[in-house]
Steps between C-alpha positions, in 0.01 A plus 500: 500500500732748671572432870607744761689474830282666764716665762383574853448861404281451190127440495365371169197690371439314181122464458446129473176299493395418858271273683119505482276565798564658840368420844251749655756651742736568198230655278581865590879461534725648237816291534587154619818370662640154566836359613697178410802398704769368267810571713647183654699706752178662634289363781126564539471848352228768520429759236363830613370791286493798723296403805330218314618146550493313170574163660790270574652211305771245553735387223293380204175633634280800425298755696136578462391751239427839666309797349641857539414838367728606219775707659873504582594275793803428706536128435692300750612136539523400866641176655219376720716330765750782556287798374803611306443702182636321194411746219314829480405736217230734374278349233218641300206262465289579194126493457340171386831321519608194693867505619689186609816556699744209483769503775832376360862474595832562319835443663336455842331837459127562483337633185161477340321485172181703440240386239193709429208419266144609448279346763166477319470426134270295284666171407272277292587139589872597524757552772810723516839374621817666633813301591786573730829308552637495851718184464865553589556136392375571152569875427419453129171322424272430200135444584282286267128443504296223345147360506417246771599145416768619245869446528792752490539446124159655446558793737547870398768727634321747722786716646873512564590638842815595688531511879268764650341568168122528458293536192362851453225393257250234576462186289135425424361154456162324496384361836593141569768260620853512370836332542793730579867417437819669612834458320834664542539780245529360146467135613244254388491267803251599771637542850149550639155385383164606663197315372137607481554855632140632511433863389134503577415867543483805276779660698867598512732238638858543608722194466815505713792252462700457824751274670397247756726457806421149624718195556450395135736710294446711194124515517279777370142617573270664249276728704175643367378822662148629452288703746477263796739486799638167395732385221428203272844328475594244243790251528699342226304183402829340383691563825642206696410439865682383812441382851694400811420314816549594862540192725376562855519136591774355723629271227665540163270440205501430123263699279345333191305666222290264294693212668834635401732613775591867443650610834623401841426738790654478847293532812416865586629633161371668191594316187625638173265603224385232262423635146202367314253581223149615583264217582355272771726259681491222754729589793617230737739496799702203624750443776857416396403140568224523240200511744217704357409800710282693253352339191380670182421841632391737219745769401366746230744738337391774265741674260721738692411350847754471774357295787616371835370164638502494880522143637374444857334247728131533593334417831531129429874534412425429133679711242303765312606780256395864473578659165544885479561732211816715543467872435662680214527851655837680538534474882709820513304759703278230660475128534203271419572234761312172464399369844396137553380315806638139495427428871215249550485535884303822511185623332656845414827684537584870518802654315628846601755711318635727772701814413714706725299688767216240459390200704280210393200691633576813299639340181353657188566198283368152584314198373251374754308177533682320220367145501705181458603431139389846389719770353470879464719772357589826682667807352770640729657847425876506524591509873652286781265235635507242775245231415298331782295186488214499754233256603187614681313227688122478529524645858690800368842409626784592255813305433802643312607191295795666327655835416773596260765762557426845343614498137458677168390288208741505206388715207399302194465170685171305514425355846269247649432478873408160637378397839585137566559240770861465631567261781840668557347839564419601864124532425495216247420739220701744287474761236705448187571773238596349165586659169 
């Protein structure tokens, strides 16, 4: 099968078998457009075709599918936070075709791939599949496919792809579940295995291999794009996992996993990562003198997981743990900050991210009414922020418990923001930003 590099100026017009069925509002439309964000340097990005907004997508996500009349359009990628134009060109959208735009990057510059295939075709108990390689970690990949419950030795070579290469002709298979394997070019040891990938519809799927950008290094995601506004992402079932513990207590502790001590963490500190295989573990915490603070808490780690365990005291001054999954997004144009409330003294707390020329009352970004031992993530576009911790009493009186200086979060760094008790702080409480 010949493969072709699709530049940002070329729109494929190969007539390929497409998906079956259309919604009522698409029935009279002549062309269909969708957008996948595969550029790690991009933030939340909007695609526009003329005056029509196709939709926005963050890294590794996809827009909705939009129906348009067949015509030539000025297609534009726009950064949502800054409204800056990233790319623009005139594109002819053909009748009865679906076009998928894939935003990419090369040498810190934006580019894109364009893939077009016939939207409606009769597929009798079969599906069509296109594949694209966006992995800079693995610029030469072989992709294998095998029946569900079979091993790599029984798999068939499906495609060989270079970086920013996409198949121009669809592979056709019977509907069902399959195992997919990735190897480096010419090698016979899988670097990635996805099990029970379900191709359930008589439709055209696009499978995209991309890098993950989380704390766990060298991970890939296999993203399946269809016609919905969400991606089905598969992780490597053979990937390792890791976790680390933040100790908000006022004493140093020892951390045990299945009754084996694996780390020591000082008071008020985030410990180093502990590598582990996927599975369910008993997590216990003891003082340096051996007194048990937390006994046999459940820690579940899936393949590819990177988790943080937040250790705190509850209202009765007994130790508890909150486990959170760390994000694997790039953190370049925006940050997904994990916010956790570890203060047992109040029912709820308010977190405000205050930019220049804003106050707490006018801040655009905030997390309100976060309950004790709850966590929530917030996406913050690249900017300077002063972070405020506020408590609102039942009578409406407001107390500023803590506030950080204005600062810019470091690109590429994953942050957690914790509210916790601190007897040394003027209010008795503090915000702590950890990475």
